[in-house]
N, C-alpha and C positions, 0 to 999 in steps of 0.2 A: 458287409454292407449287415444293417441290423434295423429293427425294427420296437422299439419298446413304447408302447401307448402313442404320443403326442410325437415324439424323439426319434432321429432316425442317426446316425453313424454310421460314416463311411471312411471304412480303413482304404488308402492306398497300398503293394506288395509288388512290387518291384519282380519278374520272374528272369530269371537268371539261368540257363542251360544251354552245354562247351559239354566235350564230348572227348577223348584226348586216347593215346596207344602205349598200351604197356604187353615188352614181346612181344610186342604179334596181334594181345590182342583189346580190342577197344570198348570203350568207357563211356559209360556217362555220369555226369555229375551239374549239380543243381546245386548247392551251398556255397553262396557267396564268404560268406565271414567269419570266421569263431564265434563273435558276438553278434550279435542280434543288430542291423542297418536300421538307423531312424530314422536316416534323409535318403528315400526311395528312387529321386529326381538322381540326386549324384550316382549310386549304384547302375544306374541303366547311361546316365553320362559315363562311366570308366568303361562299360562295357554295354557298348553300338552291335549291334546286328555285324556277324561277320569276322568282327575284332578277333585276331592270333594273343592268345591270354596264357599265361605259364600258371598249371596247376600244381594243384604240393598235395602229392596222395602216400597212404599208408601203403609201402610194396607190398607188406602181406597181407593185406585183402586195397585192392585201388577203388573199392566205395566209398571207402574213406578218403572221398576230396573237398580242394573247399579252396576258389582262389586268392583268396587272405588269410595271413594267419594271424595278421596282429588284430586282437578285437576290437582296440578301439579305432583302429582306419576307417570302416563305414560309421559310425557313433559320427565320425567328428567331417563324414563328407568327401 
């Protein structure tokens, strides 16, 4: 939300957080897509609270994780 003079701009952002386990250690992530999602409503529809998801992660560093490897999925809803 920004206010520049008399002009107000409101920006929506989807907040998706997930947790997964690798070798007995729990990790948390919040990155949905490799590309930026232009459709937050579609993102929230795909990942409602409590949904079991597949997480893609770097085995050398599970902090590098994402739910969608296709950079265009988030853009196309």
